[in-house]
C-alpha positions as CSV (number, residue, x, y, z in Angstrom):
1,M,1.9,-39.6,1.0
2,T,0.2,-37.0,-0.1
3,S,-1.9,-36.1,3.3
4,R,2.1,-37.0,5.1
5,R,3.5,-34.3,2.9
6,S,1.0,-31.6,4.0
7,V,2.2,-32.1,7.2
8,L,5.6,-31.8,6.7
9,I,4.9,-28.3,5.0
10,A,2.4,-27.7,7.9
11,L,5.2,-27.9,10.0
12,A,7.8,-26.4,8.1
13,G,5.5,-23.1,7.4
14,A,4.9,-23.1,11.2
15,A,8.8,-23.4,12.2
16,L,8.8,-20.2,9.8
17,G,6.0,-18.5,11.5
18,L,4.1,-18.7,8.6
19,A,0.3,-19.7,8.2
20,V,0.3,-22.0,5.5
21,P,-2.9,-22.7,3.2
22,A,-4.9,-25.2,2.5
23,R,-3.4,-24.8,-1.6
24,A,-1.7,-22.6,-3.2
25,G,-4.1,-19.8,-4.6
26,H,-6.5,-20.2,-1.4
27,P,-4.8,-18.3,1.7
28,P,-6.5,-18.6,5.0
29,D,-8.7,-14.3,5.1
30,V,-5.6,-13.8,7.9
31,V,-2.0,-14.9,7.3
32,R,1.0,-13.1,10.3
33,L,4.2,-13.3,8.8
34,G,5.3,-12.3,11.8
35,A,4.8,-10.5,15.4
36,D,5.3,-7.0,13.1
37,L,3.7,-8.6,9.6
38,E,0.1,-9.8,8.5
39,V,-1.8,-9.9,5.7
40,R,-5.7,-9.3,5.4
41,R,-7.7,-10.6,2.2
42,L,-10.0,-7.5,1.5
43,R,-11.7,-8.9,-1.7
44,P,-11.5,-12.2,-3.9
45,T,-8.0,-10.9,-5.8
46,V,-6.9,-8.3,-2.8
47,W,-5.0,-8.4,0.4
48,V,-3.9,-5.4,2.6
49,H,-0.2,-5.8,4.3
50,V,0.1,-4.4,7.4
51,S,3.6,-4.0,8.9
52,T,4.7,-1.9,12.1
53,D,8.1,-0.6,12.4
54,A,10.2,-0.7,15.5
55,Q,8.0,2.1,17.6
56,G,5.0,-0.4,16.5
57,V,3.8,2.1,13.9
58,P,1.5,-0.1,11.1
59,A,1.2,1.1,7.6
60,N,-0.6,-0.2,4.8
61,G,-0.2,-1.3,1.5
62,L,-1.2,-4.0,-1.0
63,I,-1.5,-7.2,-3.2
64,V,-3.2,-7.9,-5.4
65,R,-3.8,-10.8,-8.2
66,T,-4.4,-9.8,-11.4
67,R,-4.0,-11.9,-14.9
68,R,-0.7,-11.0,-15.7
69,G,0.5,-12.1,-12.3
70,L,1.0,-9.9,-8.8
71,L,0.8,-6.6,-8.1
72,L,2.2,-5.0,-5.3
73,V,1.3,-1.8,-3.7
74,D,3.7,-0.2,-1.3
75,T,6.5,-2.3,0.6
76,G,6.7,-2.7,4.1
77,W,8.8,-0.7,6.4
78,T,11.7,-2.6,6.5
79,E,14.3,-5.1,3.4
80,G,13.0,-8.1,5.7
81,Q,9.4,-7.5,5.7
82,T,9.2,-7.4,2.0
83,D,11.6,-10.0,1.7
84,R,8.5,-12.2,3.7
85,L,5.8,-10.6,2.1
86,V,7.0,-11.4,-1.2
87,A,8.2,-15.4,-0.5
88,W,4.5,-15.7,1.0
89,A,2.5,-14.3,-1.9
90,E,4.3,-16.0,-4.7
91,R,3.9,-19.4,-2.7
92,A,0.4,-18.9,-1.4
93,L,-1.2,-17.2,-4.2
94,G,0.7,-19.7,-7.0
95,A,2.3,-16.4,-8.6
96,F,4.8,-14.1,-9.0
97,F,5.2,-10.5,-8.8
98,A,4.6,-8.4,-12.8
99,Q,5.2,-4.9,-10.5
100,A,4.6,-3.1,-7.6
101,V,4.0,1.0,-7.3
102,V,5.5,3.0,-4.8
103,T,3.6,5.5,-3.4
104,H,5.6,8.0,-2.0
105,S,9.4,8.4,-1.4
106,H,9.1,8.1,2.6
107,G,10.4,4.5,4.6
108,D,7.1,3.2,4.9
109,R,6.9,2.8,1.4
110,S,9.7,2.4,0.1
111,G,11.9,1.0,3.1
112,G,12.2,-2.3,0.8
113,L,12.8,-1.8,-1.8
114,P,16.2,-3.6,-1.5
115,A,13.9,-6.6,-1.1
116,L,12.7,-6.1,-5.0
117,V,16.2,-5.5,-6.0
118,R,17.4,-8.7,-4.9
119,R,14.2,-10.7,-5.8
120,N,14.2,-9.0,-9.1
121,V,10.6,-7.7,-8.9
122,P,10.3,-4.5,-11.0
123,F,9.3,-1.2,-9.5
124,S,7.3,1.5,-10.5
125,A,6.3,5.4,-9.3
126,L,5.6,9.0,-9.7
127,D,9.0,10.9,-12.0
128,L,9.3,13.6,-8.2
129,T,9.7,10.0,-6.3
130,V,11.7,9.1,-8.7
131,D,13.8,12.1,-7.7
132,K,13.1,12.0,-4.2
133,L,14.7,8.3,-3.5
134,R,18.0,9.2,-6.2
135,A,18.4,11.8,-3.6
136,A,18.7,9.7,-0.8
137,G,20.5,7.2,-2.4
138,A,17.8,4.7,-2.2
139,P,17.6,1.9,-5.0
140,L,15.6,3.6,-8.1
141,P,12.5,2.6,-9.5
142,R,10.9,2.9,-13.3
143,V,8.6,6.6,-14.2
144,L,5.7,5.3,-13.7
145,L,3.5,8.1,-14.6
146,T,4.6,12.2,-14.4
147,T,3.4,15.1,-13.0
148,A,3.1,16.9,-15.7
149,A,0.9,13.4,-17.3
150,P,-0.3,12.7,-13.6
151,L,-3.0,9.4,-14.6
152,R,-2.1,6.0,-15.9
153,V,-4.4,2.8,-16.8
154,D,-2.2,0.2,-16.5
155,A,-1.6,-3.3,-18.3
156,L,-2.2,-4.9,-15.3
157,G,-5.9,-3.4,-14.0
158,F,-5.3,-0.5,-12.0
159,E,-5.4,2.9,-12.3
160,A,-2.1,5.3,-10.9
161,F,-3.3,9.0,-10.0
162,Y,-1.7,12.3,-8.8
163,P,-3.3,14.9,-7.5
164,G,-1.2,17.1,-6.3
165,P,0.4,17.2,-3.1
166,G,-0.8,16.8,0.5
167,H,1.0,15.0,2.7
168,A,3.5,14.8,0.4
169,A,4.6,16.5,-2.1
170,D,4.8,13.4,-4.2
171,N,1.8,10.8,-2.9
172,I,0.0,9.1,-5.4
173,V,-3.5,6.8,-5.1
174,V,-4.1,3.4,-6.6
175,W,-6.9,2.5,-7.9
176,L,-8.6,-1.1,-8.6
177,P,-11.6,-0.3,-10.6
178,A,-12.9,-4.6,-11.3
179,E,-13.0,-4.5,-7.5
180,K,-13.7,-1.0,-6.8
181,V,-10.7,-0.6,-4.1
182,L,-8.9,2.6,-3.7
183,F,-5.7,3.0,-2.3
184,G,-5.3,6.1,-0.9
185,G,-2.0,6.1,0.7
186,C,-1.2,8.3,3.4
187,L,-2.7,10.9,2.0
188,V,-6.3,9.7,2.7
189,K,-6.9,9.3,6.9
190,S,-8.3,6.5,8.0
191,E,-11.6,7.0,10.2
192,A,-10.7,6.2,12.9
193,A,-7.5,9.1,12.9
194,T,-7.8,11.9,15.3
195,D,-5.4,13.8,13.8
196,L,-3.3,14.3,10.4
197,G,-0.2,12.4,11.8
198,N,3.3,12.7,10.4
199,V,2.9,16.3,8.3
200,A,6.6,17.5,8.3
201,D,6.3,17.2,4.6
202,A,2.9,18.3,4.0
203,D,1.5,20.6,2.1
204,L,-1.5,21.6,3.7
205,T,-2.5,24.2,1.6
206,S,-2.8,22.0,-1.6
207,W,-3.9,19.0,0.7
208,P,-8.0,19.1,1.0
209,G,-7.6,20.0,-2.9
210,A,-5.9,16.7,-3.8
211,V,-8.8,14.8,-1.7
212,E,-11.3,16.3,-3.9
213,A,-9.5,15.8,-6.7
214,V,-9.5,11.8,-5.7
215,R,-12.9,12.0,-4.8
216,D,-14.3,13.7,-7.8
217,R,-12.6,11.3,-10.0
218,Y,-13.4,7.5,-8.4
219,P,-17.0,8.4,-6.5
220,G,-17.6,4.5,-7.1
221,A,-14.8,3.5,-4.7
222,S,-16.4,1.2,-2.0
223,I,-13.3,0.0,-0.2
224,V,-11.0,2.8,0.9
225,V,-7.3,2.1,2.0
226,P,-5.3,4.6,3.6
227,G,-1.8,4.9,4.6
228,H,-2.3,4.1,8.1
229,G,-5.1,2.4,10.7
230,P,-8.2,0.9,10.1
231,V,-9.5,0.3,6.1
232,G,-12.2,1.9,5.7
233,G,-14.9,3.3,2.8
234,P,-15.4,6.7,1.6
235,A,-16.0,8.5,4.7
236,A,-12.1,8.3,5.3
237,L,-11.9,11.0,2.3
238,V,-14.7,13.0,4.2
239,H,-12.7,12.4,7.2
240,T,-10.0,13.3,5.9
241,L,-11.3,17.0,4.8
242,E,-12.4,17.2,8.6
243,L,-9.1,16.7,9.9
244,L,-7.9,19.2,7.4
245,R,-10.6,21.7,8.0
246,Q,-10.0,21.3,11.7
247,R,-6.2,22.3,11.5
248,A,-6.9,25.2,9.0
249,S,-9.4,26.4,11.8
250,P,-8.8,25.2,15.0
251,S,-11.4,25.9,17.4
252,P,-10.9,29.1,19.6
253,V,-10.2,28.1,23.6
254,P,-13.4,29.2,25.7
């Protein structure tokens, strides 16, 4: 009877385009939730979610299993992606989301907020991000930390830090001390990046100082997750500074 039920669950999951784990709380290392959404295990309790927009641009976020429930760091690009992501995580990991954190106001971080509202997942952000989302008419997070008090050590076991303007005026990072994972978000470029990407809202003067502040605060990071591109290590911070240096002092044309 149990075997037949497992087969039926697997078939139902396949029909929805979901990878079904052998048992709740133990999903496979890579799970595809559609052509535009994937989840990859980083640590025993940490997964990176990768969603792509209509142009095929991938964006990274995190799912973290804590003793008090699940933590979501950034939504997918869209409400539909975020809905699939939350549904999968709660089913596969056997827990509900206790909180979500939005690392800045751009759509690759906050586009799925309506799904969180509908699913009653509480979400929070920097006070400046709240202001920006309010001006855009988007769902409003509660305030997690402020530009005046830029550090938050949360009961869920993570630390949120606002190092100052960079990619955006309101970019924050999230540190998972137990796993030594740093989510740099769009403040940090991947080690494979060849340029700074979207700088429409960037503060190019302040960005290097913000990256240095993150390096100084989290010297023990072993995994660094950028906002876009492959997950790496502390070299991603060094590479971001090098890209900023190149932008500030381009090589002369021979």
